C-alpha positions in Angstrom: 20.6 30.1 -54.0 20.8 32.1 -50.9 17.1 32.7 -50.6 16.4 28.9 -50.9 18.8 28.2 -48.0 17.6 31.1 -46.0 14.0 29.7 -45.8 15.1 26.2 -44.8 14.9 25.0 -41.2 16.3 21.6 -40.0 15.0 21.1 -36.5 14.3 18.4 -34.0 11.8 17.9 -31.2 13.5 16.6 -28.1 12.3 16.0 -24.5 11.8 13.6 -21.6 9.5 10.7 -22.3 5.8 11.6 -22.1 6.5 15.4 -22.4 4.4 15.5 -25.5 6.9 15.5 -28.4 4.9 13.3 -30.7 1.6 15.1 -30.0 3.3 18.4 -30.7 4.7 17.0 -34.0 1.2 15.8 -35.0 -0.2 19.3 -34.4 2.6 20.8 -36.5 1.9 18.5 -39.4 -1.8 19.3 -39.2 -1.4 23.1 -39.1 1.2 23.1 -41.9 -1.2 21.1 -44.1 0.9 17.9 -44.3 -1.8 15.8 -42.7 -5.6 16.3 -42.7 -6.2 14.7 -39.3 -4.4 14.9 -36.0 -3.0 11.6 -34.9 -3.2 10.6 -31.2 -0.6 8.7 -29.3 -3.2 6.9 -27.1 -5.1 5.8 -30.3 -1.9 4.6 -32.0 -2.5 6.5 -35.2 0.3 9.1 -35.3 2.3 9.8 -38.4 5.8 9.7 -36.9 5.2 6.8 -34.5 4.6 4.4 -37.4 6.3 1.2 -36.0 3.9 -1.4 -34.5 6.0 -1.4 -31.3 5.7 2.4 -31.0 1.9 2.4 -31.4 1.4 -0.5 -29.0 3.5 1.0 -26.3 2.7 4.7 -26.9 6.3 5.7 -27.1 8.7 6.9 -29.8 11.5 4.3 -30.6 13.0 5.5 -33.9 13.4 9.1 -34.9 11.2 10.0 -37.8 11.9 12.7 -40.4 9.1 14.7 -42.0 8.9 17.8 -44.1 6.4 20.7 -43.9 6.0 24.3 -44.9 5.1 27.3 -42.8 4.9 30.9 -44.0 6.9 30.3 -47.1 9.6 28.4 -45.1 10.5 24.7 -45.5 10.9 22.8 -42.2 12.6 19.5 -42.1 11.5 18.1 -38.7 12.7 15.1 -36.8 10.7 13.7 -33.9 13.1 12.0 -31.5 12.5 9.4 -28.7 12.3 10.4 -25.1 13.0 7.0 -23.5 16.6 6.7 -22.3 17.1 3.3 -24.0 16.9 5.0 -27.4 19.0 8.1 -26.6 21.2 7.1 -29.5 18.4 8.2 -31.9 18.5 11.7 -30.3 22.3 11.8 -30.5 22.6 11.1 -34.2 19.6 13.4 -35.0 21.1 16.4 -33.1 24.4 15.8 -34.9 22.9 16.8 -38.2 20.2 19.3 -37.1 20.6 23.1 -37.1 18.1 23.8 -34.3 15.8 22.1 -31.8 12.6 22.6 -29.8 13.0 21.3 -26.3 9.7 20.3 -24.8 9.1 20.4 -21.0 5.9 19.8 -19.0 4.4 22.7 -17.0 4.2 20.4 -13.9 7.6 18.6 -13.7 9.7 21.1 -15.7 13.2 19.6 -16.4 13.3 15.8 -15.9 16.2 13.4 -16.0 16.1 12.7 -19.8 15.5 16.4 -20.4 19.0 16.9 -19.0 20.5 14.2 -21.2 19.1 15.5 -24.5 20.0 19.1 -23.5 23.6 18.0 -23.0 23.6 16.3 -26.4 22.4 19.5 -28.0 25.2 21.4 -26.1 27.7 19.0 -27.5 26.8 19.9 -31.1 26.1 23.6 -30.3 22.5 23.4 -31.4 20.4 26.5 -30.8 17.2 25.8 -29.0 13.7 27.1 -28.2 11.9 25.9 -25.1 8.2 24.9 -25.2 6.4 24.6 -21.8 3.8 22.0 -22.7 0.7 20.7 -20.8 -0.3 24.1 -19.4 -3.8 22.7 -18.9 -2.7 20.1 -16.4 -3.5 20.4 -12.7 -0.4 21.7 -10.9 0.9 23.5 -14.0 3.3 26.3 -13.0 5.0 28.2 -15.9 7.3 30.2 -13.7 8.6 27.2 -11.8 9.1 25.2 -15.0 11.2 28.0 -16.5 13.2 28.2 -13.2 14.1 24.5 -13.5 15.6 25.2 -17.0 17.7 27.9 -15.4 18.7 25.9 -12.3 19.2 22.4 -13.7 20.4 23.1 -17.3 22.5 26.1 -16.5 20.8 27.9 -19.3 19.4 31.4 -19.8 15.6 30.9 -20.5 13.8 34.1 -21.4 10.0 34.0 -21.7 8.7 35.4 -25.0 5.2 34.5 -23.9 3.3 34.4 -20.7 0.3 32.0 -20.1 -3.1 33.5 -19.6 -4.3 31.3 -16.7 -3.0 27.9 -15.8 -4.4 24.3 -15.4 -8.1 24.4 -16.3 -8.0 28.2 -16.5 -5.4 28.2 -19.3 -7.1 30.1 -22.2 -4.3 31.8 -24.2 -0.9 33.4 -24.2 0.5 36.9 -24.0 3.0 37.6 -26.9 5.6 39.8 -25.2 7.3 40.8 -28.5 4.1 42.1 -30.2 2.4 43.1 -26.9 -0.8 41.3 -27.7 -2.9 38.5 -26.1 -3.9 35.4 -28.1 -7.1 33.7 -27.0 -8.1 30.3 -28.4 -11.8 30.1 -29.0 -13.8 27.8 -26.7 -15.3 24.8 -28.5 -12.9 25.0 -31.4 -11.7 21.3 -31.5 -9.1 22.0 -34.1 -7.3 24.9 -32.4 -7.3 27.0 -35.6 -9.4 29.9 -34.4 -7.9 32.4 -32.0 -8.4 36.1 -31.4 -5.8 38.9 -30.8 -6.9 41.2 -28.0 -5.2 43.7 -25.7 -3.2 42.2 -22.8 -5.7 41.6 -19.9 -5.6 44.4 -17.4 -4.6 42.2 -14.5 -1.5 41.0 -16.5 -0.2 44.3 -17.8 2.2 44.8 -14.9 3.6 41.3 -15.1 3.8 41.5 -18.9 5.8 44.8 -18.8 8.2 43.3 -16.3 8.7 40.2 -18.4 9.2 42.4 -21.5 11.9 44.4 -19.7 13.7 41.1 -18.9 13.5 40.1 -22.5 14.9 43.5 -23.7 17.7 43.3 -21.1 18.6 39.9 -22.5 18.7 40.8 -26.2 19.4 44.5 -26.3 23.2 44.0 -26.4 22.8 42.1 -29.7 21.6 45.0 -31.7 22.8 48.7 -31.6 19.5 50.0 -32.9 17.5 48.2 -30.3 19.9 49.3 -27.5 19.6 53.0 -28.6 15.8 53.0 -28.8 15.5 51.1 -25.5 17.8 53.5 -23.6 15.9 56.4 -25.0 12.5 54.9 -24.0 11.3 55.0 -27.6 9.1 52.5 -29.2 11.1 49.6 -30.6 9.8 48.0 -33.9 8.8 44.4 -33.7 11.2 43.5 -36.6 14.1 45.0 -34.6 13.3 43.0 -31.5 13.1 39.8 -33.5 16.4 40.5 -35.2 18.2 41.0 -31.9 16.4 38.0 -30.3 17.4 35.8 -33.3 21.0 36.7 -32.9 20.9 35.9 -29.1 19.1 32.6 -29.8 21.5 31.5 -32.5 24.5 32.2 -30.2 22.9 30.2 -27.4 23.1 33.1 -25.0 19.3 33.1 -24.8 16.8 30.3 -24.9 13.4 31.8 -26.0 10.6 30.2 -24.0 7.0 29.6 -25.3 4.1 27.8 -23.8 0.9 26.0 -24.6 -0.8 22.6 -24.6 -0.3 20.4 -27.7 -3.0 18.0 -26.6 -5.7 20.7 -26.5 -4.2 22.4 -29.6 -3.2 25.7 -28.1 0.1 27.5 -28.6 1.4 25.5 -31.6 1.0 28.2 -34.3 3.0 30.8 -32.4 5.7 28.1 -31.8 5.9 27.6 -35.5 6.3 31.3 -36.0 9.2 31.2 -33.5 10.9 28.4 -35.4 10.9 30.6 -38.5 11.9 33.7 -36.6 14.6 32.4 -34.1 16.1 29.1 -35.3 18.9 29.0 -37.9 18.9 28.3 -41.5 22.1 26.5 -42.9 23.4 30.0 -43.9 23.4 31.1 -40.2 25.8 28.3 -39.3 29.6 28.4 -39.7 31.2 26.4 -42.5 31.4 22.7 -41.6 35.0 21.6 -40.7 36.4 18.2 -41.5 39.8 16.5 -42.0 41.8 15.6 -45.1 41.7 11.8 -45.2 45.2 11.8 -46.6 46.5 14.1 -43.8 44.4 14.1 -40.7 46.4 17.0 -39.3 45.0 19.2 -42.1 41.5 20.8 -41.7 39.2 21.1 -44.6 36.1 23.4 -44.7 32.9 23.3 -46.7 30.5 26.3 -46.9 26.7 25.8 -47.1 26.6 26.3 -50.8 25.7 24.2 -53.9 28.8 25.6 -55.5 31.1 23.8 -53.1 32.2 20.2 -53.6 29.6 17.7 -52.3 29.9 16.3 -48.8 27.3 14.7 -46.6 27.1 12.8 -43.3 25.4 9.4 -43.1 23.7 9.7 -39.7 21.3 6.7 -39.7 20.9 3.3 -41.3 17.5 1.7 -41.6 16.2 -1.6 -43.0 13.2 -1.0 -45.2 11.1 -4.0 -46.3 10.4 -2.5 -49.7 13.6 -0.7 -50.6 16.3 -2.6 -48.7 18.9 -0.6 -46.7 18.2 3.1 -46.4 21.0 5.5 -45.5 19.9 8.9 -44.1 22.1 11.7 -45.3 22.5 15.3 -44.2 23.9 17.3 -47.2 26.3 20.0 -46.0 27.6 21.3 -49.3 27.2 20.7 -53.0 24.5 18.4 -54.5 24.0 14.7 -55.0 22.2 13.2 -58.0 20.4 9.9 -58.0 22.6 7.4 -59.9 25.8 9.3 -59.2 28.9 8.0 -57.4 30.4 9.4 -54.1 33.5 8.5 -52.1 33.4 6.9 -48.6 36.8 8.0 -47.2 36.6 5.5 -44.3 36.7 2.5 -46.7 38.3 4.3 -49.6 35.6 2.9 -51.9 33.2 4.5 -54.3 29.4 4.2 -53.5 26.8 4.4 -56.2 23.5 6.0 -55.1 20.7 3.9 -56.6 17.8 6.1 -55.5 17.3 9.2 -53.5 14.2 9.4 -51.4 12.4 12.2 -49.5 11.1 10.5 -46.3 7.9 11.3 -44.5 8.2 9.0 -41.5 7.8 5.6 -43.3 6.5 7.0 -46.6 8.9 7.5 -49.5 9.0 9.9 -52.4 11.5 9.5 -55.2 13.6 12.6 -55.9 16.2 13.2 -58.6 18.7 15.2 -56.5 19.5 16.4 -53.0 21.0 19.9 -52.5 22.8 21.7 -49.7 20.9 21.7 -46.4 18.6 18.8 -47.3 18.0 15.6 -45.2 17.3 12.7 -47.5 17.6 8.9 -47.7 19.7 7.0 -50.2 19.1 3.4 -51.4 21.8 1.2 -52.9 24.8 2.1 -50.7 26.6 -1.1 -49.7 29.4 -0.3 -47.3 28.3 2.8 -45.4 27.9 2.9 -41.6 26.5 5.4 -39.2 28.9 8.3 -39.0 30.5 7.8 -42.3 31.1 10.8 -44.7 30.2 10.7 -48.4 32.0 13.2 -50.5 33.1 14.3 -54.0 35.8 11.9 -55.2 38.1 14.7 -56.3 37.7 16.7 -53.0 37.8 14.2 -50.1 36.8 15.2 -46.6 36.1 13.3 -43.4 33.5 15.0 -41.1 33.4 14.6 -37.4 31.6 11.3 -36.6 29.5 10.5 -33.5 30.2 8.7 -30.2 27.7 6.3 -28.7 27.4 4.9 -25.2 28.4 1.4 -24.5 25.7 -1.2 -23.8 25.0 -2.0 -20.2 22.8 -5.1 -20.4 23.1 -8.4 -22.2 21.1 -11.6 -22.7 21.5 -14.9 -24.6 19.4 -15.5 -27.7 18.8 -18.6 -29.7 16.6 -19.6 -32.6 13.7 -21.9 -32.0 14.1 -23.9 -35.2 16.9 -24.8 -37.6 15.3 -22.7 -40.3 15.2 -19.7 -37.9 18.8 -20.3 -37.0 20.0 -19.7 -40.5 18.2 -16.3 -40.6 19.0 -15.2 -37.0 22.6 -14.1 -37.6 21.8 -12.2 -40.7 18.9 -10.4 -39.1 20.9 -9.5 -36.0 23.6 -8.1 -38.2 21.1 -5.9 -40.0 19.8 -4.6 -36.6 23.3 -3.9 -35.4 24.0 -2.0 -38.6 21.0 0.2 -37.8 21.7 0.7 -34.2 25.3 1.5 -33.0 24.3 0.8 -29.3 23.1 -2.7 -30.1 25.9 -5.3 -30.2 26.1 -9.0 -31.0 28.8 -11.4 -30.1 29.4 -15.2 -29.6 30.6 -16.3 -26.2 33.8 -18.3 -26.9 33.3 -20.6 -23.9 29.6 -21.4 -24.1 29.0 -20.8 -27.8 25.9 -18.8 -27.1 25.0 -15.8 -29.1 24.8 -12.7 -26.8 23.0 -9.5 -27.6 23.7 -6.3 -25.7 21.8 -3.0 -25.5 20.9 0.0 -23.4 18.2 -1.5 -21.3 15.5 -4.2 -21.0 13.1 -2.3 -23.2 15.8 -1.9 -25.9 16.4 -5.6 -26.1 12.7 -6.4 -25.8 12.1 -4.2 -28.9 14.9 -6.0 -30.7 13.3 -9.4 -30.0 9.9 -8.2 -31.0 11.3 -6.8 -34.3 13.0 -10.1 -35.0 9.7 -11.9 -34.7 7.5 -9.4 -36.6 9.8 -7.8 -39.2 12.3 -10.5 -39.9 10.0 -13.5 -39.2 12.7 -15.1 -37.0 11.3 -16.9 -34.0 13.7 -17.0 -31.1 13.9 -17.2 -27.3 16.0 -15.2 -25.0 17.6 -15.8 -21.6 17.4 -13.6 -18.5 18.9 -10.1 -18.7 22.6 -10.0 -17.5 24.6 -7.0 -16.5 27.3 -5.9 -18.9 30.2 -5.7 -16.4 33.6 -4.3 -17.3 37.1 -5.2 -16.0 39.9 -2.9 -14.9 43.1 -3.1 -12.9 44.1 -1.7 -9.5 47.9 -1.4 -10.0 50.7 -1.3 -12.6 52.4 -4.5 -13.8 54.6 -5.9 -16.6 53.9 -8.8 -18.9 55.9 -10.7 -21.5 54.6 -12.7 -24.4 56.9 -15.2 -26.3 55.2 -17.2 -29.1 57.6 -19.7 -30.6 56.7 -22.7 -32.7 59.1 -25.0 -34.6 57.5 -27.8 -36.7 60.2 -28.3 -39.3 60.9 -25.7 -42.0 60.0 -22.1 -41.2 58.6 -21.7 -37.7 56.8 -18.9 -35.8 58.5 -16.3 -33.6 57.1 -13.3 -31.8 58.3 -11.7 -28.6 56.7 -8.7 -26.8 57.1 -7.0 -23.5 54.4 -4.6 -22.1 53.7 -2.4 -19.1 50.1 -1.8 -18.0 48.7 0.7 -15.6 45.3 2.0 -14.6 43.7 5.0 -16.4 41.2 7.2 -14.7 37.7 5.8 -14.6 35.9 6.7 -17.8 39.1 7.5 -19.7 39.0 4.4 -21.8 42.0 2.3 -22.7 45.1 3.3 -24.7 47.7 1.2 -26.4 51.0 2.8 -27.3 54.3 1.9 -28.9 57.4 3.0 -26.9 59.9 0.7 -28.5 63.3 2.0 -29.6 66.1 0.9 -31.8 64.0 -1.3 -34.0 63.7 -4.2 -31.5 60.4 -5.0 -33.2 60.4 -4.3 -37.0 57.9 -1.8 -38.2 55.9 -4.3 -40.2 55.2 -6.3 -36.9 54.3 -3.4 -34.7 50.7 -3.1 -35.8 50.0 -6.8 -35.4 51.6 -6.7 -31.9 49.5 -3.7 -30.9 46.3 -5.3 -32.4 47.1 -8.4 -30.2 47.3 -6.1 -27.2 43.9 -4.7 -28.0 42.4 -8.2 -28.4 43.5 -9.1 -24.9 41.8 -5.9 -23.5 38.6 -6.8 -25.3 38.2 -10.0 -23.3 39.7 -9.4 -19.9 41.0 -12.0 -17.5 38.5 -12.2 -14.7 35.3 -13.4 -16.5 35.9 -12.3 -20.1 34.3 -8.8 -20.0 36.1 -6.1 -21.9 38.7 -4.1 -20.0 38.2 -0.4 -19.4 40.5 2.4 -18.4 43.9 0.6 -19.0 47.0 2.1 -20.4 49.2 -0.3 -22.3 52.8 0.5 -23.3 54.7 -1.8 -25.6 58.3 -1.1 -24.6 60.4 -4.0 -25.7 60.6 -7.3 -27.6 62.6 -9.3 -30.1 62.3 -10.9 -33.5 63.7 -13.7 -35.6 65.1 -12.9 -39.1 63.3 -15.9 -40.6 60.6 -17.1 -38.4 58.9 -13.9 -37.3 55.5 -13.2 -38.8 52.5 -10.9 -38.3 50.4 -13.7 -36.7 53.2 -14.6 -34.3 53.4 -11.0 -33.0 49.7 -10.7 -32.7 49.6 -13.8 -30.5 52.6 -12.5 -28.5 50.9 -9.2 -27.9 47.8 -11.0 -26.6 49.9 -13.2 -24.4 51.9 -10.3 -22.9 48.8 -8.1 -22.0 47.0 -11.1 -20.6 49.9 -11.9 -18.3 50.2 -8.3 -17.3 46.5 -7.9 -16.5 46.6 -11.0 -14.3 49.5 -9.5 -12.3 47.8 -6.0 -12.1 45.1 -7.0 -9.5 42.2 -7.1 -11.9 38.9 -5.7 -10.6 35.3 -5.8 -11.7 33.4 -2.6 -12.7 29.6 -2.4 -12.7 27.2 0.0 -14.5 25.7 2.6 -12.1 22.3 3.9 -13.1 20.9 7.4 -12.4 17.3 7.0 -11.1 14.6 9.6 -10.8 11.5 8.6 -8.9 8.3 10.7 -8.5 6.4 9.5 -5.5 3.7 10.8 -3.2 5.0 12.1 0.1 3.5 9.3 2.2 5.5 6.6 0.4 8.9 8.2 0.5 10.0 6.1 3.5 9.2 2.9 1.7 11.1 4.1 -1.4 14.2 5.1 0.7 14.2 1.7 2.5 14.0 -0.2 -0.8 16.8 1.9 -2.4 19.0 1.2 0.6 18.5 -2.5 0.1 19.6 -2.2 -3.5 22.9 -0.5 -2.6 21.5 2.8 -3.8 22.5 6.3 -2.7 20.2 9.4 -2.7 21.8 12.3 -4.6 19.0 14.9 -4.6 15.4 15.5 -3.5 12.9 18.1 -4.7 9.2 18.7 -3.9 7.1 19.4 -7.0 3.4 19.6 -7.4 2.5 17.5 -4.4 5.1 14.7 -5.0 8.7 14.1 -4.0 11.2 13.7 -6.8 14.0 11.5 -5.6 17.3 11.3 -7.6 19.5 8.3 -6.7 22.4 6.3 -8.1 21.9 2.5 -8.0 23.8 -0.5 -9.5 22.0 -1.9 -12.5 22.4 -5.4 -11.1 19.9 -4.4 -8.3 17.3 -2.9 -10.6 15.8 -5.9 -12.4 12.1 -6.1 -11.6 12.1 -2.7 -9.9 9.0 -1.4 -11.8 6.9 -4.1 -10.2 8.4 -3.6 -6.7 7.9 0.2 -6.9 4.2 -0.2 -8.0 3.6 -2.7 -5.1 5.2 -0.4 -2.5 3.3 2.7 -3.6 0.0 1.3 -4.7 0.9 2.1 -8.3 1.2 5.8 -7.6 4.9 6.3 -8.2 6.8 6.2 -11.5 10.5 6.3 -12.3 13.0 6.8 -15.1 16.5 5.3 -15.3 19.5 5.9 -17.4 23.2 5.0 -17.4 25.5 7.2 -15.3 29.0 5.6 -15.0 31.0 2.5 -14.2 32.2 2.0 -10.6 34.2 -0.6 -8.8 32.2 -3.5 -7.4 32.8 -3.9 -3.6 35.5 -6.5 -3.1 33.3 -9.0 -1.2 30.5 -8.8 -3.8 33.0 -8.9 -6.6 34.3 -12.4 -5.6 30.7 -13.6 -5.4 29.9 -12.3 -8.9 33.0 -13.7 -10.4 32.3 -17.2 -9.0 28.7 -17.0 -10.2 29.6 -15.9 -13.7 32.3 -18.5 -14.1 29.7 -21.1 -13.3 31.6 -22.7 -10.3 
C-alpha cells in the first residue's frame, strides 16, 4: 500500500492571469505522454481550457483535473484560473491538493493575484515550488523576480536553478543540485532534446555562491548533509534532495526553478522537482475532523486504505452527458461504484451511481477510488461544495471551505415565457456549482437578481445560460452589492400578537444590537435567563433575528458586522408558537437597527495598474476622480506599477477609460479588498437613488 501512495502527487498550478499556467500544463501533458500535441491558448485548442468561453477569451475559468505519469510517479494535476473573478476555483482546489507549483513571470515577478493565491495556499499549508516563467521575454530578470517573492510574499525562495542567459539569450539552466548545465538544442520545436554540459566558465562563480545559499537553507534539515558540508566534503545528490525535500515540505524553503513554457524549455526539470520535492499523501499529517454527534470531539483519519472511508466534496459540476458530477478527494479508505456513503451535514445516505476519472472534460469509468485519489462521482443528490462523505459506521466532518461574498449584482429576466420556466432551474444549477454566485428575488420589485465576483463572472454566467442551458435572457446594468452596518448600540422590542377567535398568536422578544469590527461578520446570541422564552421558541426567535439582518433597513442590503443579543421576552401559555417568535425576532432587530444609526458599506477594490512612465500623471488624476487612493508604486521593466484602493462603484467602464488615457499601453487587474463606510454625503445620495425616489 505504502509504495502506491508514496508515488502519488496531487498538485495544482496557480498564478496571476497570463503568467502561463495553462501553457505550462499543456507542456506537462505532452512530455508525460498524455497528449500527442501541445495545445496553444491563442489557438484555443488546449486540453484543460475546454469550455467555449475559455477558448474564446484565452483565459481559464474552471479548474480542470488531469492525470499523468512521470518517472514511475502518478501526478494528479489541477490547472486553476488566474483571473480574480474565479478565485473560488483556486480556493477549493488548494483545499484538497497536497502541493502546488506557483508560476511567476520573469518580467513582473509577483503580481496582485499571485499574492491572493499564495495566501490561499498558506491557509491550507500547501507546500510550493516556484517556477519563473517567460525567461525569453524582453526585460526578463530572474534575480529580481525571485526578490519579489521574498519581499511581497514573505517567503524564503531558494534558487535550485540559475538561467543561462535571459530574454533572447536564454538557452538553458544550471542545475545547482547536480552541478551541471542543461542546454536546449536550437531548432528543436518540441523541446525534447537537451544536452548536459559543464557549467559555463563565466557562471561558475555565481553558481557556487547560489549553491552555498542552497546548502545554508537546507543543511539544518539533515545531519548527514550538515556534517559533510561543514567538513567541506562532497555531498551526494541524494542527500541534498532528501534535505531539500524536508525543507520544502515544511514550507521553510520554496525551491525556485525557471524556464519558458511557451518555448518548451525548463518543463522536464520542473517535473523532476515535483517528484523530488512535493509531498505524497504519506508525507502529510493525518486529516482531522469533528464527530458530527459531538463537535467538541476531534476525529483523525490516516492516509491509508485500511482506515474508514472519508472524502471531501470540493466541486460540483453540471455535465450535459452524465448530469451532476461531484468531485471528491479521498483522504482515507476506499469508495466503490454503487456503494453508499453518509453525508453528515444532511444525515442522509448517498448512493454513488458511477465513479469517473476525469481528464478535463473527458470521462473514464472506474470501479473504485482509493486513498489519495481525486475522482468524480455521479448520482449524488444532496451534496454541496464542502460536504464530507464518509463511512456510515464511522462518521466524520472535515473542515469545509470559506468563500468570499459577491460584490456585484444585476437583474436578469427571460426573454420568452418558455425560457422563464427554465431560467430558475438553470440558475439554481449554476449556484450549486459556484458558491460565489448567488440568486435572489427582490421582494419589492419582484426582479430576479444574480450576484457574483465581477463583471466578467456574471458575463460568463449569462453566456453559459445561453449556450449550455439554451435559456435566452437579458440582463440589466451591473449594480454594486452594498452592505449595511450600524454606527451605535441600540435596543429593540418585537411584540407579535394576533387574536382572531380561538387560539391566537403571541411572541415577545427584546434585543440589544451593537457594532462589530469591520469584517468580523454578525453574531446572534441568546442571553435570556430564567426561562422567559421557552427553549422550543428560542431557535425560531434567533432565526427571526438573522432574517432581519439579511435584509437591513436602509435599502434592503444584508447587514454586516452587527452583534445581536436576545436578552428578554415573554410568552403566552396557549397562544405562543414558533412562527410568532420568528416574526417577533424579526420585528425586534428591525426596530433596533433603525435606532442604531444605520450606515452604508461599499466594496473597496485593490487595483494594480501597469503603465508606461509618461502616462502616470493621467492615471493619477483619473484615480483621484474615482475616490481612489494610491497605496504603493514600483518601477519594473520600464513601466510603473501602481497599486491603489478604489470603490467598486467608481470602476465600471474603467478598462475603456484606461485604454483611452494611455493609448492602449496600460493594463490593470482588480480584486476585492474590503468593505468600508460610504462617506455620509454620498451615502444619502446612494440611498435615495436605490430607493427610487
